[in-house]
C-alpha positions as CSV (number, residue, x, y, z in Angstrom):
1,M,-8.4,-15.4,1.2
2,A,-7.0,-14.9,-2.2
3,N,-7.3,-11.6,-4.0
4,P,-9.2,-11.5,-7.3
5,P,-7.0,-11.4,-10.5
6,I,-7.8,-7.7,-10.9
7,S,-8.4,-5.2,-8.0
8,I,-10.1,-2.0,-8.9
9,F,-9.8,1.0,-6.6
10,S,-13.0,2.9,-6.1
11,D,-12.5,6.5,-5.1
12,R,-11.6,6.0,-1.5
13,A,-14.5,3.5,-0.9
14,V,-13.1,2.0,2.4
15,E,-13.0,3.7,5.8
16,P,-10.2,6.1,6.3
17,I,-7.4,5.7,8.8
18,E,-6.8,9.1,10.4
19,G,-3.7,10.2,12.2
20,D,-0.1,10.6,11.4
21,L,2.1,7.6,10.4
22,D,4.4,6.7,13.2
23,S,7.5,7.5,11.1
24,W,6.2,11.0,10.1
25,K,6.7,13.9,12.6
26,K,5.3,17.4,12.3
27,V,8.0,20.0,12.1
28,D,6.1,23.1,10.8
29,G,2.4,24.0,10.8
30,N,-0.3,21.5,11.8
31,P,-0.6,19.1,8.8
32,T,-3.0,16.2,9.0
33,M,-3.2,13.0,7.0
34,K,-5.8,10.3,6.1
35,R,-5.1,6.9,4.5
36,W,-7.4,4.6,2.7
37,R,-5.9,1.0,2.4
38,E,-7.4,-0.3,-0.8
39,Y,-5.3,-3.4,-1.3
40,V,-3.0,-5.9,0.6
41,S,-1.4,-8.7,-1.4
42,D,-2.1,-12.2,-0.2
43,D,1.4,-12.5,1.4
44,E,0.9,-9.0,2.9
45,S,4.2,-7.8,1.4
46,V,2.6,-5.2,-0.9
47,R,0.0,-2.5,0.0
48,C,-1.8,0.1,-2.1
49,A,-3.6,3.1,-0.7
50,W,-4.9,6.6,-1.1
51,W,-3.2,9.2,1.0
52,E,-4.4,12.8,1.7
53,G,-2.3,15.4,3.4
54,T,-3.0,19.0,4.4
55,P,-0.6,21.9,4.3
56,G,2.4,21.9,6.7
57,T,5.7,20.0,6.9
58,Y,6.5,16.5,8.1
59,H,9.8,14.9,8.6
60,A,9.5,11.4,7.2
61,T,11.5,8.2,7.5
62,Y,10.8,5.4,5.1
63,D,11.4,1.8,6.0
64,A,9.9,0.7,2.7
65,W,10.0,1.5,-1.0
66,E,7.0,3.5,-2.3
67,F,5.6,4.2,-5.7
68,V,3.5,7.4,-5.8
69,H,1.2,9.1,-8.3
70,L,0.2,12.6,-7.1
71,L,-3.3,13.3,-8.2
72,E,-3.7,16.7,-6.4
73,G,-1.6,19.3,-4.6
74,K,1.9,20.6,-4.5
75,I,4.7,19.2,-2.3
76,I,8.4,19.9,-1.9
77,I,10.3,16.8,-0.9
78,T,13.8,17.3,0.5
79,P,16.1,14.5,1.5
80,D,18.1,15.3,4.6
81,G,21.3,17.0,3.3
82,G,19.9,17.0,-0.3
83,E,18.2,19.2,-2.8
84,P,14.5,19.9,-2.8
85,H,12.2,18.1,-5.4
86,H,9.0,19.9,-6.3
87,V,6.1,17.7,-7.3
88,G,2.6,18.5,-8.3
89,S,-0.6,17.1,-9.6
90,G,0.1,14.4,-12.2
91,D,3.6,13.7,-11.1
92,T,4.7,10.1,-10.6
93,F,7.8,9.1,-8.6
94,I,9.4,6.6,-6.2
95,I,10.7,7.1,-2.8
96,E,13.5,4.7,-1.9
97,K,13.6,2.6,1.3
98,G,15.8,4.4,3.8
99,F,14.7,7.9,2.7
100,K,14.8,10.5,5.5
101,G,13.7,14.1,4.8
102,T,10.8,16.5,4.7
103,W,7.6,16.6,3.0
104,K,6.4,20.3,2.7
105,I,2.8,20.1,1.7
106,E,2.1,23.4,0.0
107,E,-1.4,22.7,-1.2
108,K,-3.7,19.8,0.0
109,A,-2.4,16.7,-1.6
110,L,-3.9,13.4,-2.7
111,K,-1.8,10.5,-3.9
112,V,-2.3,6.9,-4.7
113,C,0.7,4.8,-3.7
114,A,2.0,1.2,-3.6
115,F,4.6,0.1,-1.2
116,K,6.6,-3.0,-0.3
117,V,6.5,-3.8,3.3
118,K,8.5,-7.0,3.5
């Protein structure tokens, strides 16, 4: 089925997917996450979603490029062997494919993101 020419995301109108992503491992505290998959391209190569995470730290491994707009919260993202990056509400950034490092969620976070899976 073809997507319409414009896809509008309602505020998390679809059922959430609860549970950690396979490539994200808890390393401090007991953070939790939810995802709301709002869009999948017709060829399934691009996906867009809402993501919510609670305080704590994950070690993440990215096998796809991701565009992020952080709507709420504070996070310290530190690449393995690299310098920490502090991001907060209103920040927009890209995580490159192959990223490995920690996401320390300091305040409950909500992001909208797009990522390429193929």
